[in-house]
MOPAC internal coordinates of N, CA, C and O (Angstrom, degrees):
PM7 1SCF
backbone

  N    0.0000 0     0.00 0     0.00 0    0    0    0
  C    1.4281 1     0.00 0     0.00 0    1    0    0
  C    1.5241 1   108.36 1     0.00 0    2    1    0
  O    1.2310 1   120.91 1   -43.04 1    3    2    1
  N    1.3006 1   115.87 1   136.96 1    3    2    1
  C    1.4600 1   120.95 1  -178.43 1    5    3    2
  C    1.5232 1   109.00 1  -113.32 1    6    5    3
  O    1.2310 1   121.08 1   -49.89 1    7    6    5
  N    1.3226 1   115.54 1   130.11 1    7    6    5
  C    1.4516 1   121.08 1   176.90 1    9    7    6
  C    1.5251 1   108.45 1  -107.12 1   10    9    7
  O    1.2310 1   120.76 1   -44.54 1   11   10    9
  N    1.3272 1   116.15 1   135.46 1   11   10    9
  C    1.4558 1   120.23 1   174.77 1   13   11   10
  C    1.5150 1   108.54 1  -132.42 1   14   13   11
  O    1.2310 1   121.41 1   -33.86 1   15   14   13
  N    1.2964 1   114.91 1   146.14 1   15   14   13
  C    1.4436 1   120.46 1   176.27 1   17   15   14
  C    1.5175 1   108.06 1   -90.21 1   18   17   15
  O    1.2310 1   121.10 1   -58.44 1   19   18   17
  N    1.3066 1   115.50 1   121.56 1   19   18   17
  C    1.4553 1   120.18 1   179.78 1   21   19   18
  C    1.5182 1   108.42 1  -105.01 1   22   21   19
  O    1.2310 1   120.72 1   -54.60 1   23   22   21
  N    1.3046 1   116.23 1   125.40 1   23   22   21
  C    1.4518 1   121.18 1  -178.24 1   25   23   22
  C    1.5231 1   110.38 1   -64.60 1   26   25   23
  O    1.2310 1   120.84 1   -41.76 1   27   26   25
  N    1.3299 1   116.00 1   138.24 1   27   26   25
  C    1.4534 1   122.34 1   178.44 1   29   27   26
  C    1.5272 1   111.66 1   -91.59 1   30   29   27
  O    1.2310 1   119.88 1  -172.32 1   31   30   29
  N    1.3232 1   117.84 1     7.68 1   31   30   29
  C    1.4558 1   120.76 1  -176.62 1   33   31   30
  C    1.5185 1   110.95 1  -102.87 1   34   33   31
  O    1.2310 1   121.53 1   -27.92 1   35   34   33
  N    1.3189 1   114.69 1   152.08 1   35   34   33
  C    1.4546 1   120.53 1   176.99 1   37   35   34
  C    1.5235 1   111.12 1   -85.32 1   38   37   35
  O    1.2310 1   120.68 1   166.73 1   39   38   37
  N    1.3260 1   116.30 1   -13.27 1   39   38   37
  C    1.4585 1   121.23 1  -173.20 1   41   39   38
  C    1.5264 1   110.47 1  -119.93 1   42   41   39
  O    1.2310 1   121.24 1   -53.07 1   43   42   41
  N    1.3252 1   115.23 1   126.93 1   43   42   41
  C    1.4557 1   121.48 1   169.72 1   45   43   42
  C    1.5218 1   107.15 1  -133.72 1   46   45   43
  O    1.2310 1   120.87 1   -55.62 1   47   46   45
  N    1.3197 1   115.94 1   124.38 1   47   46   45
  C    1.4618 1   120.33 1   178.16 1   49   47   46
  C    1.5210 1   106.77 1   -80.11 1   50   49   47
  O    1.2310 1   120.99 1   -60.79 1   51   50   49
  N    1.3293 1   115.71 1   119.21 1   51   50   49
  C    1.4643 1   119.93 1  -176.45 1   53   51   50
  C    1.5143 1   112.71 1   -87.40 1   54   53   51
  O    1.2310 1   120.40 1   143.26 1   55   54   53
  N    1.3366 1   116.85 1   -36.74 1   55   54   53
  C    1.4670 1   119.81 1   178.81 1   57   55   54
  C    1.5203 1   109.96 1  -163.06 1   58   57   55
  O    1.2310 1   121.98 1   -19.77 1   59   58   57
  N    1.3342 1   113.81 1   160.23 1   59   58   57
  C    1.4637 1   121.77 1   175.89 1   61   59   58
  C    1.5166 1   106.86 1  -133.92 1   62   61   59
  O    1.2310 1   120.57 1   -49.83 1   63   62   61
  N    1.3282 1   116.51 1   130.17 1   63   62   61
  C    1.4654 1   121.09 1   174.10 1   65   63   62
  C    1.5221 1   107.81 1  -126.72 1   66   65   63
  O    1.2310 1   120.53 1     3.04 1   67   66   65
  N    1.3080 1   116.59 1  -176.96 1   67   66   65
  C    1.4683 1   119.79 1   178.31 1   69   67   66
  C    1.5213 1   111.90 1   -70.65 1   70   69   67
  O    1.2310 1   119.89 1   162.22 1   71   70   69
  N    1.3424 1   117.82 1   -17.78 1   71   70   69
  C    1.4600 1   120.82 1  -176.11 1   73   71   70
  C    1.5105 1   114.91 1  -111.95 1   74   73   71
  O    1.2310 1   119.57 1   162.71 1   75   74   73
  N    1.3546 1   118.42 1   -17.29 1   75   74   73
  C    1.4547 1   118.35 1  -179.49 1   77   75   74
  C    1.5269 1   113.21 1  -159.70 1   78   77   75
  O    1.2310 1   122.26 1   -15.45 1   79   78   77
  N    1.3198 1   113.29 1   164.55 1   79   78   77
  C    1.4538 1   122.72 1   175.47 1   81   79   78
  C    1.5216 1   106.18 1  -119.46 1   82   81   79
  O    1.2310 1   120.50 1   -56.44 1   83   82   81
  N    1.3231 1   116.65 1   123.56 1   83   82   81
  C    1.4620 1   122.64 1  -174.84 1   85   83   82
  C    1.5276 1   108.37 1  -101.00 1   86   85   83
  O    1.2310 1   120.76 1   -67.53 1   87   86   85
  N    1.3312 1   116.15 1   112.47 1   87   86   85
  C    1.4592 1   122.67 1  -179.84 1   89   87   86
  C    1.5172 1   107.87 1  -122.10 1   90   89   87
  O    1.2310 1   120.60 1   -60.52 1   91   90   89
  N    1.3176 1   116.46 1   119.48 1   91   90   89
  C    1.4630 1   119.44 1  -175.62 1   93   91   90
  C    1.5099 1   108.81 1    60.15 1   94   93   91
  O    1.2310 1   120.69 1    57.48 1   95   94   93
  N    1.3109 1   116.29 1  -122.52 1   95   94   93
  C    1.4630 1   121.46 1   178.39 1   97   95   94
  C    1.5285 1   112.83 1  -103.68 1   98   97   95
  O    1.2310 1   120.18 1  -172.93 1   99   98   97
  N    1.3240 1   117.25 1     7.07 1   99   98   97
  C    1.4693 1   122.07 1  -174.76 1  101   99   98
  C    1.5206 1   109.95 1  -110.75 1  102  101   99
  O    1.2310 1   120.91 1   -41.60 1  103  102  101
  N    1.3221 1   115.87 1   138.40 1  103  102  101
  C    1.4662 1   122.24 1   174.61 1  105  103  102
  C    1.5283 1   108.08 1  -108.22 1  106  105  103
  O    1.2310 1   121.42 1   -51.67 1  107  106  105
  N    1.3244 1   114.89 1   128.33 1  107  106  105
  C    1.4611 1   122.21 1  -179.67 1  109  107  106
  C    1.5231 1   108.15 1  -107.72 1  110  109  107
  O    1.2310 1   120.58 1   -48.01 1  111  110  109
  N    1.3278 1   116.50 1   131.99 1  111  110  109
  C    1.4628 1   120.23 1  -177.90 1  113  111  110
  C    1.5291 1   111.75 1  -112.78 1  114  113  111
  O    1.2310 1   120.93 1  -153.04 1  115  114  113
  N    1.3287 1   115.84 1    26.96 1  115  114  113
  C    1.4566 1   120.90 1   176.26 1  117  115  114
  C    1.5213 1   108.18 1  -145.42 1  118  117  115
  O    1.2310 1   120.90 1    -7.76 1  119  118  117
  N    1.3184 1   115.89 1   172.24 1  119  118  117
  C    1.4484 1   120.92 1   175.90 1  121  119  118
  C    1.5182 1   109.05 1   -59.72 1  122  121  119
  O    1.2310 1   120.92 1   -43.58 1  123  122  121
  N    1.3372 1   115.85 1   136.42 1  123  122  121
  C    1.4626 1   119.68 1   179.11 1  125  123  122
  C    1.5209 1   110.50 1  -131.41 1  126  125  123
  O    1.2310 1   121.52 1   -23.22 1  127  126  125
  N    1.3165 1   114.70 1   156.78 1  127  126  125
  C    1.4634 1   122.59 1   172.27 1  129  127  126
  C    1.5231 1   106.24 1  -119.08 1  130  129  127
  O    1.2310 1   120.82 1   -37.68 1  131  130  129
  N    1.3350 1   116.03 1   142.32 1  131  130  129
  C    1.4555 1   118.37 1  -178.40 1  133  131  130
  C    1.5183 1   111.74 1  -150.79 1  134  133  131
  O    1.2310 1   121.81 1   -21.36 1  135  134  133
  N    1.3096 1   114.14 1   158.64 1  135  134  133
  C    1.4587 1   124.17 1   173.39 1  137  135  134
  C    1.5246 1   106.04 1  -128.46 1  138  137  135
  O    1.2310 1   119.64 1    -7.07 1  139  138  137
  N    1.3202 1   118.30 1   172.93 1  139  138  137
  C    1.4639 1   118.52 1   176.96 1  141  139  138
  C    1.5291 1   113.48 1   -60.25 1  142  141  139
  O    1.2310 1   120.00 1   159.85 1  143  142  141
  N    1.3237 1   117.61 1   -20.15 1  143  142  141
  C    1.4619 1   121.40 1   179.63 1  145  143  142
  C    1.5227 1   113.28 1   -82.31 1  146  145  143
  O    1.2310 1   119.57 1   157.66 1  147  146  145
  N    1.3334 1   118.43 1   -22.34 1  147  146  145
  C    1.4569 1   120.07 1  -179.83 1  149  147  146
  C    1.5169 1   113.37 1   158.21 1  150  149  147
  O    1.2310 1   121.66 1    -0.84 1  151  150  149
  N    1.3182 1   114.43 1   179.16 1  151  150  149
  C    1.4610 1   121.96 1   178.74 1  153  151  150
  C    1.5262 1   108.47 1   -79.90 1  154  153  151
  O    1.2310 1   120.84 1   -45.15 1  155  154  153
  N    1.3223 1   116.00 1   134.85 1  155  154  153
  C    1.4663 1   121.66 1   177.03 1  157  155  154
  C    1.5206 1   106.31 1   -83.60 1  158  157  155
  O    1.2310 1   120.97 1   -71.09 1  159  158  157
  N    1.3210 1   115.75 1   108.91 1  159  158  157
  C    1.4670 1   119.43 1  -169.99 1  161  159  158
  C    1.5179 1   115.16 1   -80.18 1  162  161  159
  O    1.2310 1   119.71 1   172.86 1  163  162  161
  N    1.3263 1   118.15 1    -7.14 1  163  162  161
  C    1.4652 1   118.13 1  -178.77 1  165  163  162
  C    1.5305 1   112.19 1  -113.16 1  166  165  163
  O    1.2310 1   120.51 1  -152.95 1  167  166  165
  N    1.3271 1   116.64 1    27.05 1  167  166  165
  C    1.4691 1   120.16 1   177.02 1  169  167  166
  C    1.5165 1   109.06 1   -67.64 1  170  169  167
  O    1.2310 1   120.30 1   -54.85 1  171  170  169
  N    1.3181 1   117.03 1   125.15 1  171  170  169
  C    1.4591 1   121.90 1   179.01 1  173  171  170
  C    1.5270 1   107.52 1   -96.37 1  174  173  171
  O    1.2310 1   120.49 1   -71.20 1  175  174  173
  N    1.3131 1   116.67 1   108.80 1  175  174  173
  C    1.4611 1   121.10 1  -177.12 1  177  175  174
  C    1.5185 1   110.98 1   -62.27 1  178  177  175
  O    1.2310 1   121.42 1   -44.63 1  179  178  177
  N    1.3145 1   114.89 1   135.37 1  179  178  177
  C    1.4605 1   123.42 1   176.35 1  181  179  178
  C    1.5211 1   107.89 1  -126.49 1  182  181  179
  O    1.2310 1   119.56 1   -30.11 1  183  182  181
  N    1.3238 1   118.45 1   149.89 1  183  182  181
  C    1.4698 1   118.61 1   170.76 1  185  183  182
  C    1.5310 1   108.77 1   -58.89 1  186  185  183
  O    1.2310 1   120.09 1   -37.85 1  187  186  185
  N    1.3115 1   117.42 1   142.15 1  187  186  185
  C    1.4644 1   121.12 1  -177.25 1  189  187  186
  C    1.5220 1   111.14 1   -54.17 1  190  189  187
  O    1.2310 1   120.09 1   138.64 1  191  190  189
  N    1.3102 1   117.43 1   -41.36 1  191  190  189
  C    1.4657 1   120.17 1  -177.60 1  193  191  190
  C    1.5317 1   112.94 1   -69.22 1  194  193  191
  O    1.2310 1   120.04 1   169.96 1  195  194  193
  N    1.3462 1   117.53 1   -10.04 1  195  194  193
  C    1.4663 1   121.45 1   179.22 1  197  195  194
  C    1.5263 1   113.25 1  -104.73 1  198  197  195
  O    1.2310 1   119.75 1  -179.86 1  199  198  197
  N    1.3297 1   118.08 1     0.14 1  199  198  197
  C    1.4655 1   120.82 1  -176.80 1  201  199  198
  C    1.5245 1   111.37 1   -64.12 1  202  201  199
  O    1.2310 1   121.62 1   -41.33 1  203  202  201
  N    1.3507 1   114.51 1   138.67 1  203  202  201
  C    1.4576 1   121.99 1   176.58 1  205  203  202
  C    1.5301 1   108.50 1  -130.32 1  206  205  203
  O    1.2310 1   120.50 1   -16.72 1  207  206  205
  N    1.2978 1   116.64 1   163.28 1  207  206  205
  C    1.4644 1   122.57 1  -179.35 1  209  207  206
  C    1.5326 1   111.30 1   -53.36 1  210  209  207
  O    1.2310 1   120.52 1   140.29 1  211  210  209
  N    1.3141 1   116.62 1   -39.71 1  211  210  209
  C    1.4684 1   121.60 1  -177.33 1  213  211  210
  C    1.5300 1   112.27 1   -60.72 1  214  213  211
  O    1.2310 1   119.82 1   151.25 1  215  214  213
  N    1.3203 1   117.94 1   -28.75 1  215  214  213
  C    1.4573 1   120.94 1   179.95 1  217  215  214
  C    1.5293 1   111.80 1   -63.56 1  218  217  215
  O    1.2310 1   120.33 1   157.80 1  219  218  217
  N    1.3247 1   116.98 1   -22.20 1  219  218  217
  C    1.4665 1   121.69 1  -176.19 1  221  219  218
  C    1.5283 1   112.71 1   -97.67 1  222  221  219
  O    1.2310 1   119.92 1  -173.32 1  223  222  221
  N    1.3284 1   117.75 1     6.68 1  223  222  221
  C    1.4695 1   121.58 1  -176.20 1  225  223  222
  C    1.5224 1   112.14 1   -56.54 1  226  225  223
  O    1.2310 1   120.05 1   136.17 1  227  226  225
  N    1.3047 1   117.51 1   -43.83 1  227  226  225
  C    1.4861 1   120.80 1  -178.91 1  229  227  226
  C    1.5205 1   110.73 1   -61.40 1  230  229  227
  O    1.2310 1   120.06 1   140.33 1  231  230  229
  N    1.3258 1   117.50 1   -39.67 1  231  230  229
  C    1.4613 1   120.37 1   178.49 1  233  231  230
  C    1.5228 1   111.00 1   -69.88 1  234  233  231
  O    1.2310 1   120.29 1   140.14 1  235  234  233
  N    1.3105 1   117.06 1   -39.86 1  235  234  233
  C    1.4594 1   120.12 1   179.42 1  237  235  234
  C    1.5253 1   111.09 1   -67.64 1  238  237  235
  O    1.2310 1   120.13 1   149.17 1  239  238  237
  N    1.3244 1   117.37 1   -30.83 1  239  238  237
  C    1.4621 1   121.46 1   176.76 1  241  239  238
  C    1.5289 1   112.42 1   -63.96 1  242  241  239
  O    1.2310 1   119.94 1   160.93 1  243  242  241
  N    1.3262 1   117.72 1   -19.07 1  243  242  241
  C    1.4662 1   120.78 1   178.56 1  245  243  242
  C    1.5276 1   111.42 1   -81.06 1  246  245  243
  O    1.2310 1   120.10 1   174.37 1  247  246  245
  N    1.3120 1   117.41 1    -5.63 1  247  246  245
  C    1.4597 1   121.18 1  -178.24 1  249  247  246
  C    1.5142 1   113.46 1    96.54 1  250  249  247
  O    1.2310 1   120.10 1  -172.84 1  251  250  249
  N    1.3201 1   117.42 1     7.16 1  251  250  249
  C    1.4657 1   120.95 1   179.87 1  253  251  250
  C    1.5277 1   110.10 1   -61.33 1  254  253  251
  O    1.2310 1   121.22 1   -47.05 1  255  254  253
  N    1.3282 1   115.26 1   132.95 1  255  254  253
  C    1.4679 1   120.98 1   176.36 1  257  255  254
  C    1.5244 1   110.97 1  -109.83 1  258  257  255
  O    1.2310 1   120.91 1   174.36 1  259  258  257
  N    1.3276 1   115.87 1    -5.64 1  259  258  257
  C    1.4592 1   122.62 1   178.34 1  261  259  258
  C    1.5163 1   108.54 1  -140.55 1  262  261  259
  O    1.2310 1   120.39 1   -51.35 1  263  262  261
  N    1.3196 1   116.87 1   128.65 1  263  262  261
  C    1.4588 1   121.71 1   176.92 1  265  263  262
  C    1.5164 1   108.27 1  -117.91 1  266  265  263
  O    1.2310 1   121.53 1   -48.39 1  267  266  265
  N    1.3305 1   114.69 1   131.61 1  267  266  265
  C    1.4612 1   121.92 1   177.33 1  269  267  266
  C    1.5247 1   107.18 1  -107.92 1  270  269  267
  O    1.2310 1   120.49 1   -51.61 1  271  270  269
  N    1.3168 1   116.66 1   128.39 1  271  270  269
  C    1.4579 1   122.05 1   177.73 1  273  271  270
  C    1.5216 1   108.43 1  -109.95 1  274  273  271
  O    1.2310 1   120.78 1   -66.20 1  275  274  273
  N    1.3342 1   116.11 1   113.80 1  275  274  273
  C    1.4592 1   121.87 1   175.25 1  277  275  274
  C    1.5137 1   108.45 1   -95.92 1  278  277  275
  O    1.2310 1   119.86 1   -61.01 1  279  278  277
  N    1.3243 1   117.88 1   118.99 1  279  278  277
  C    1.4661 1   121.48 1  -168.06 1  281  279  278
  C    1.5286 1   114.71 1  -102.13 1  282  281  279
  O    1.2310 1   120.04 1  -158.89 1  283  282  281
  N    1.3369 1   117.52 1    21.11 1  283  282  281
  C    1.4612 1   119.78 1   179.38 1  285  283  282
  C    1.5143 1   110.80 1   104.17 1  286  285  283
  O    1.2310 1   120.51 1    27.82 1  287  286  285
  N    1.3205 1   116.64 1  -152.18 1  287  286  285
  C    1.4646 1   120.63 1  -175.13 1  289  287  286
  C    1.5315 1   112.82 1   -73.35 1  290  289  287
  O    1.2310 1   120.48 1   162.27 1  291  290  289
  N    1.3346 1   116.70 1   -17.73 1  291  290  289
  C    1.4641 1   121.04 1   177.61 1  293  291  290
  C    1.5233 1   109.06 1  -134.40 1  294  293  291
  O    1.2310 1   121.04 1   -26.57 1  295  294  293
  N    1.3023 1   115.61 1   153.43 1  295  294  293
  C    1.4486 1   119.88 1   176.50 1  297  295  294
  C    1.5253 1   109.58 1   -69.75 1  298  297  295
  O    1.2310 1   120.96 1   -49.56 1  299  298  297
  N    1.3202 1   115.77 1   130.44 1  299  298  297
  C    1.4586 1   122.92 1   177.16 1  301  299  298
  C    1.5214 1   106.30 1  -125.55 1  302  301  299
  O    1.2310 1   120.22 1   -53.84 1  303  302  301
  N    1.3115 1   117.19 1   126.16 1  303  302  301
  C    1.4568 1   119.85 1  -177.91 1  305  303  302
  C    1.5268 1   110.94 1   -76.88 1  306  305  303
  O    1.2310 1   120.27 1   -47.16 1  307  306  305
  N    1.3295 1   117.09 1   132.84 1  307  306  305
  C    1.4636 1   121.14 1   177.22 1  309  307  306
  C    1.5338 1   109.68 1   -79.03 1  310  309  307
  O    1.2310 1   120.01 1    -4.46 1  311  310  309
  N    1.3193 1   117.59 1   175.54 1  311  310  309
  C    1.4675 1   119.51 1   179.07 1  313  311  310
  C    1.5303 1   111.62 1   -58.58 1  314  313  311
  O    1.2310 1   120.79 1   -37.81 1  315  314  313
  N    1.3115 1   116.09 1   142.19 1  315  314  313
  C    1.4684 1   121.21 1   179.20 1  317  315  314
  C    1.5183 1   111.72 1   -57.67 1  318  317  315
  O    1.2310 1   120.65 1   141.42 1  319  318  317
  N    1.3236 1   116.37 1   -38.58 1  319  318  317
  C    1.4623 1   119.67 1  -178.28 1  321  319  318
  C    1.5305 1   111.05 1   -61.39 1  322  321  319
  O    1.2310 1   119.62 1   145.66 1  323  322  321
  N    1.3224 1   118.33 1   -34.34 1  323  322  321
  C    1.4645 1   120.94 1   176.43 1  325  323  322
  C    1.5246 1   110.37 1   -64.12 1  326  325  323
  O    1.2310 1   120.39 1   134.13 1  327  326  325
  N    1.3157 1   116.86 1   -45.87 1  327  326  325
  C    1.4721 1   121.39 1   179.28 1  329  327  326
  C    1.5223 1   109.60 1   -60.86 1  330  329  327
  O    1.2310 1   119.85 1   135.84 1  331  330  329
  N    1.3274 1   117.89 1   -44.16 1  331  330  329
  C    1.4668 1   121.82 1   179.81 1  333  331  330
  C    1.5308 1   110.64 1   -65.20 1  334  333  331
  O    1.2310 1   120.21 1   139.00 1  335  334  333
  N    1.3359 1   117.21 1   -41.00 1  335  334  333
  C    1.4681 1   120.85 1   179.77 1  337  335  334
  C    1.5279 1   111.17 1   -63.20 1  338  337  335
  O    1.2310 1   120.43 1   139.93 1  339  338  337
  N    1.3134 1   116.78 1   -40.07 1  339  338  337
  C    1.4714 1   119.91 1   176.94 1  341  339  338
  C    1.5282 1   109.59 1   -61.35 1  342  341  339
  O    1.2310 1   120.30 1   134.51 1  343  342  341
  N    1.3173 1   117.03 1   -45.49 1  343  342  341
  C    1.4712 1   121.19 1  -179.78 1  345  343  342
  C    1.5277 1   111.11 1   -63.27 1  346  345  343
  O    1.2310 1   120.25 1   136.20 1  347  346  345
  N    1.3472 1   117.13 1   -43.80 1  347  346  345
  C    1.4671 1   120.47 1   179.36 1  349  347  346
  C    1.5202 1   111.68 1   -60.59 1  350  349  347
  O    1.2310 1   120.28 1   151.06 1  351  350  349
  N    1.3308 1   117.08 1   -28.94 1  351  350  349
  C    1.4678 1   122.08 1  -178.36 1  353  351  350
  C    1.5221 1   112.64 1   -98.92 1  354  353  351
  O    1.2310 1   120.50 1  -166.37 1  355  354  353
  N    1.3227 1   116.64 1    13.63 1  355  354  353
  C    1.4837 1   123.03 1   177.66 1  357  355  354
  C    1.5195 1   112.99 1    56.89 1  358  357  355
  O    1.2310 1   120.93 1  -141.23 1  359  358  357
  N    1.3300 1   115.83 1    38.77 1  359  358  357
  C    1.4577 1   121.87 1   176.52 1  361  359  358
  C    1.5227 1   108.26 1  -108.20 1  362  361  359
  O    1.2310 1   120.42 1   -55.32 1  363  362  361
  N    1.3297 1   116.80 1   124.68 1  363  362  361
  C    1.4522 1   120.11 1   173.90 1  365  363  362
  C    1.5189 1   109.00 1   -67.36 1  366  365  363
  O    1.2310 1   120.24 1   -40.27 1  367  366  365
  N    1.3106 1   117.15 1   139.73 1  367  366  365
  C    1.4625 1   120.44 1  -175.47 1  369  367  366
  C    1.5210 1   108.17 1  -143.15 1  370  369  367
  O    1.2310 1   120.76 1   -64.43 1  371  370  369
  N    1.3049 1   116.15 1   115.57 1  371  370  369
  C    1.4692 1   122.26 1  -179.02 1  373  371  370
  C    1.5219 1   109.17 1  -119.49 1  374  373  371
  O    1.2310 1   120.68 1   -42.61 1  375  374  373
  N    1.3269 1   116.30 1   137.39 1  375  374  373
  C    1.4584 1   122.47 1  -179.62 1  377  375  374
  C    1.5198 1   108.08 1  -120.58 1  378  377  375
  O    1.2310 1   120.69 1   -49.39 1  379  378  377
  N    1.3414 1   116.28 1   130.61 1  379  378  377
  C    1.4642 1   121.33 1  -179.85 1  381  379  378
  C    1.5212 1   108.74 1  -159.11 1  382  381  379
  O    1.2310 1   120.39 1    -6.51 1  383  382  381
  N    1.3376 1   116.86 1   173.49 1  383  382  381
  C    1.4588 1   118.44 1   175.79 1  385  383  382
  C    1.5327 1   108.21 1   -65.41 1  386  385  383
  O    1.2310 1   120.38 1   -19.83 1  387  386  385
  N    1.3233 1   116.88 1   160.17 1  387  386  385
  C    1.4586 1   121.04 1  -171.73 1  389  387  386
  C    1.5198 1   113.57 1   -65.41 1  390  389  387
  O    1.2310 1   119.39 1   143.31 1  391  390  389
  N    1.3149 1   118.77 1   -36.69 1  391  390  389
  C    1.4749 1   119.14 1   178.24 1  393  391  390
  C    1.5290 1   110.65 1   -63.39 1  394  393  391
  O    1.2310 1   119.94 1   135.54 1  395  394  393
  N    1.3063 1   117.72 1   -44.46 1  395  394  393
  C    1.4642 1   120.99 1   177.27 1  397  395  394
  C    1.5284 1   110.87 1   -64.81 1  398  397  395
  O    1.2310 1   120.63 1   140.91 1  399  398  397
  N    1.3215 1   116.40 1   -39.09 1  399  398  397
  C    1.4617 1   120.48 1   178.73 1  401  399  398
  C    1.5310 1   111.20 1   -62.94 1  402  401  399
  O    1.2310 1   120.46 1   139.95 1  403  402  401
  N    1.3231 1   116.72 1   -40.05 1  403  402  401
  C    1.4694 1   120.56 1   179.05 1  405  403  402
  C    1.5293 1   110.75 1   -64.18 1  406  405  403
  O    1.2310 1   120.50 1   134.85 1  407  406  405
  N    1.3237 1   116.64 1   -45.15 1  407  406  405
  C    1.4722 1   120.08 1   178.21 1  409  407  406
  C    1.5251 1   110.78 1   -61.46 1  410  409  407
  O    1.2310 1   120.66 1   134.89 1  411  410  409
  N    1.3193 1   116.34 1   -45.11 1  411  410  409
  C    1.4613 1   121.41 1  -179.14 1  413  411  410
  C    1.5240 1   110.58 1   -63.20 1  414  413  411
  O    1.2310 1   120.44 1   136.51 1  415  414  413
  N    1.3308 1   116.76 1   -43.49 1  415  414  413
  C    1.4628 1   120.76 1   178.01 1  417  415  414
  C    1.5275 1   110.37 1   -58.61 1  418  417  415
  O    1.2310 1   120.14 1   131.96 1  419  418  417
  N    1.3214 1   117.34 1   -48.04 1  419  418  417
  C    1.4666 1   120.46 1  -178.65 1  421  419  418
  C    1.5320 1   111.56 1   -58.42 1  422  421  419
  O    1.2310 1   120.36 1   135.84 1  423  422  421
  N    1.3174 1   116.91 1   -44.16 1  423  422  421
  C    1.4672 1   120.43 1  -179.35 1  425  423  422
  C    1.5272 1   110.46 1   -64.20 1  426  425  423
  O    1.2310 1   120.44 1   129.80 1  427  426  425
  N    1.3255 1   116.77 1   -50.20 1  427  426  425
  C    1.4606 1   120.34 1  -176.53 1  429  427  426
  C    1.5247 1   112.32 1   -67.07 1  430  429  427
  O    1.2310 1   120.25 1   138.89 1  431  430  429
  N    1.3178 1   117.12 1   -41.11 1  431  430  429
  C    1.4688 1   120.19 1   177.07 1  433  431  430
  C    1.5216 1   110.16 1   -63.81 1  434  433  431
  O    1.2310 1   120.36 1   140.23 1  435  434  433
  N    1.3210 1   116.92 1   -39.77 1  435  434  433
  C    1.4589 1   121.44 1   178.25 1  437  435  434
  C    1.5224 1   112.66 1   -63.85 1  438  437  435
  O    1.2310 1   120.51 1   153.63 1  439  438  437
  N    1.3244 1   116.63 1   -26.37 1  439  438  437
  C    1.4627 1   122.04 1   177.19 1  441  439  438
  C    1.5216 1   112.18 1   -84.32 1  442  441  439
  O    1.2310 1   120.70 1   177.56 1  443  442  441
  N    1.3439 1   116.27 1    -2.44 1  443  442  441
  C    1.4572 1   119.81 1   179.89 1  445  443  442
  C    1.5160 1   114.41 1    83.59 1  446  445  443
  O    1.2310 1   119.97 1  -164.59 1  447  446  445
  N    1.3253 1   117.65 1    15.41 1  447  446  445
  C    1.4695 1   121.26 1   179.91 1  449  447  446
  C    1.5216 1   110.37 1   -73.29 1  450  449  447
  O    1.2310 1   120.65 1   -26.51 1  451  450  449
  N    1.3313 1   116.36 1   153.49 1  451  450  449
  C    1.4565 1   122.65 1   177.06 1  453  451  450
  C    1.5236 1   108.03 1   -85.85 1  454  453  451
  O    1.2310 1   121.16 1   -99.04 1  455  454  453
  N    1.3332 1   115.38 1    80.96 1  455  454  453
  C    1.4494 1   122.89 1  -173.29 1  457  455  454
  C    1.5251 1   109.91 1  -116.58 1  458  457  455
  O    1.2310 1   120.70 1   -28.72 1  459  458  457
  N    1.3031 1   116.26 1   151.28 1  459  458  457
  C    1.4597 1   122.93 1   172.06 1  461  459  458
  C    1.5202 1   106.66 1  -137.80 1  462  461  459
  O    1.2310 1   120.79 1   -21.71 1  463  462  461
  N    1.3314 1   116.09 1   158.29 1  463  462  461
  C    1.4629 1   119.92 1   179.47 1  465  463  462
  C    1.5194 1   110.06 1  -140.87 1  466  465  463
  O    1.2310 1   121.62 1   -30.86 1  467  466  465
  N    1.3104 1   114.51 1   149.14 1  467  466  465
  C    1.4575 1   122.55 1   168.80 1  469  467  466
  C    1.5181 1   104.92 1  -121.67 1  470  469  467
  O    1.2310 1   121.03 1   -58.18 1  471  470  469
  N    1.3278 1   115.64 1   121.82 1  471  470  469
  C    1.4635 1   120.58 1  -174.41 1  473  471  470
  C    1.5171 1   111.09 1  -118.60 1  474  473  471
  O    1.2310 1   120.67 1   -63.63 1  475  474  473
  N    1.3102 1   116.33 1   116.37 1  475  474  473
  C    1.4650 1   123.18 1   175.34 1  477  475  474
  C    1.5211 1   108.60 1   -93.18 1  478  477  475
  O    1.2310 1   120.47 1   -33.64 1  479  478  477
  N    1.3287 1   116.71 1   146.36 1  479  478  477
  C    1.4689 1   119.82 1   174.89 1  481  479  478
  C    1.5149 1   109.70 1   -83.84 1  482  481  479
  O    1.2310 1   120.10 1   180.00 1  483  482  481

């Protein structure tokens, strides 16, 4: 008898390059936001240094308790006030380069965690 673990998520990030993010059979060539249920198609891209808590409202409305911010090829720190606002609202918030963020998202989503990600190229 063979046992396999089947992912309960609709979204699996297959690869990340400098020009696109490959999710399922679709390649995205812009910043995207996603949850285990799918890509959030109305994410309004903001410069990282301009991000505010309100920008993440749509992701938080999905029930996400952890948000991963992938900031491109290198880690870029967002505004301190955003980090503090996430903490005040009991939202886990991790910042890393986009490739690491994609790997982390896949693992956590595969575990059934209430995770969301915003991935910049």
